[in-house]
Steps between C-alpha positions, in 0.01 A plus 500: 500500500637838398597708804298820551691826490560679824207704610252306286243449771528866602437603137198274485351654817547844356333427166232253612228753597537680163308234302308333790319805629355608162403135425317489828319820404410359156336209675231747600414580136148347515453557877517873561380810321737649236595799707597274793705285265676811371608599851598144585720479186652842560577430862632151433737618225611792711552280811702241311728753337528694826611186679757431228658846525519472881639142482784610267597804715441371853845351555694747299391809702560493877184638656262472800210260479241779506618625169424169333153496654437858391630436148273195454184639654515879521679623186375461137840545338719225359852629581579277789870593515430867544226447761699255707831690489536685833798703368272691255353812664264692272419864561187555710208605276377851520144615573423573135542138404268387780241752382522397138462130593206581724333704225544222246346259750197725528480535122481124472224478760300775324538340160383157627225582744374842373561564129465133377175469693364825357553393136193369310442127543464463129877563446661208685831526308536861607412419862740215495788710360441775759495237770832348375659844487387556852648165611837595344498832682392338830758223495796586284518878553329508844538210742824363347647851496405552861658170588824609332498829691437320829792265449730777381415700813603188702839497324422213264595526133153445347479701170151591372332256258400792273739783416299779338422314175341804340849660500630230258683648205502172310345156484808331643513745791132435573541117521857493631511776766153616583214252476462212745863483597442198721410284204771658285759399757370146506482467119853633473635240749306199368500561127734773382810431708518126423434535129657822367849349485389212272214652292601863498366807680218568247359150498525471880316827535226380271472174700448709817194651335376156388545377859295795626234440240455136591462580868242766418315258274483251784363761745275684257383270218471171691255628759305691227487184284571711197739742335777241504828629358400868494706596814798310360463677167489833682830434676663364184407830333669681789811296445494575125447871580805503729704340218375763249582773746863380522535439125647735238149614423436576863822698534416689187165615629618541866262243641704475822419846621321828438153542363537219245615259763209586733246469213644168389482364858138625541396352163648159576381467860152659474402429137464118536415497872170322419719201407627487854175565682266356242119511516457137622715589801327829579147347462546158659763578769520870583127583499408206729792592725375857522158371590652282774665804656188706457653733233208470252 
């Protein structure tokens, strides 16, 4: 029998929850409502990947046990090394950042429980989209931002998940430095870093977008029982857009900055956004979820 390489069992423990938790969630496909399945899939994928990032960093970074507990259960980010490292001391956040995060939390609440409810019932897609926008404000720009500020005030290096995405001057800046940086960090570690040396930077970057698309398809299209492939197509288009931006054509038309870069980023991210959050998802998942939380 071929001997196992050193650390094989530890590697298995680290990776095991990544497939097992989503498979357990998928077992509920015909048991729970679509919106419940969506949250089960999202949480299971998140939990498995969160465990993996902690497992890989836990023995490399000397730290107190409470940091591990806080990272696993009280912080949405995916950069375990930064969070666990006690030598990193971020600057304490100022009052303005707290006020902005609080305001964005309130905006999310108003969008979900006031504006969406006030819209005519005969326009479910519009109500669903307003509800989704409110959910993004409430979670990503509100609660997650407040969590980052809390940990930073405690001296823990916990960078914000969102970094002013509307300030993006290009498509690559939007996806690489400003939007959902927790997932960006994870995709870089799991996909880009292992592959770019063998397949090239461009191909590895495109595979990161394919990876993101497949995960979104699993969380969005599977519970909706429709729209399969559209989220993946959306993210493949983003990867192609980044390649165009960095090409001779992109350099010629200054797609990496200025007005042309901003317009190109807005066109690519917002133009096909209905591929990402397609009507089956809005109507079969978001609208019932909003009803369950008394938002319609």
